[in-house]
N, C-alpha and C positions, 0 to 999 in steps of 0.2 A: 410074792416077788414082783409079780407084773403089776398089781395094785400100787405097790410102792413106787415103781418106776413111773406109772401114769400120774401119781400124784405129785412126783417130782417134776415131771414135765409140765403139769397144770401149774405148779408155782413158778416154773421158769417162764411160762407163757403169761402169767399175770404180772410178773416183774417187768418183762419186756413190755407189756402193755402200758405200765405204769411209767416206764422210761420213754416210751413213744409219746405219752401224752405231755410228760414234762418238756420234751424236745419240741413238741408242737406249739406249746405255750411260749417257749423261748424264741421261737420264729416270729412271734408278733413283735418282738423288741429288736430284731435284726432289720436294718435299713439297708436297700440297695439304690443305686442311682442309675437311671436310664437317660442316656443322651442321644442326641441327634443333632445334625447340622453344625458339627464341630463344637458341641456345648451350647449352642444358641437355645436349644430346648432342653431342659432338664426336668425329670420326673423322679420323686423319691417315694418309694413304697416300702412296706414292710414285707417280710417274706411270708405273711399270711395274706399278701395281696391288698392291704390297705393303702390308699394313696394318702401320703403325708404332706408332699409340698410339690408345687408345679412352678417352674421358672420358665418364663418366655423373655428372650432378649428383646428390648424395645425397638431394635432395629428391624425386626420381623413384622412389625405392625403395618409397614407399608408394602409388604410382599403379597403376592398373590395369594389368594385364599386357599386354592388347591394346594399350593406349596406348603403353606402353613399347616394345613390339615394333615399332609403327609409327614411333615416333621414331627408333629405331636403324636401320630400314630407310631411312628418309628421309634420315638423315645419311650412310649408306653411298652411296646414289644421288646425293646431292649431291657427294660426294668423288670418286666415278667420273666424273661428268659434268665436273667440274673437270679431273681429270687427263686425260680424253679430249681436251678443249679444248687443254689446254697441250701435250699430245703432238702433236696435229694442227698446232698452231702451230709447234712445234719442227720437225717433219719437213718441213712446208711450206717453211720456210726453207732447208732443205738440198735440197730437190727443186725449187726455184724455183716453187713453186705447182702442179707436176704432181701429179695425184691418184694417186700411187704407194702402194698398200698397205703398212703396216709389215710388215717381214720378207720383202719381196719380194726375190728373189736374181736378179742379173744373171748372165749366162754370163761366165766369165773366159777 
């Protein structure tokens, strides 16, 4: 009886691992947009943190370098925050809310 229960748990863990892998692969296709300066700086990244596009309003080219650097950093941080939230939501739906770290491998 216990052997059967353990085998069942292992099958469930393997299925969860497969579902997590599919969810992680799907994150590469989901894009989020980070903004700063009221939209003057825009960065688009995927939820696996690949930068896809970067937009800089031409009016900023005459601004102070420090201000421009701060706006770019703020846009990146906004995009990363949104990607992280999106990823956590997607993975939570796969794991049933269990706090399983991304990339965790189950024994097969």
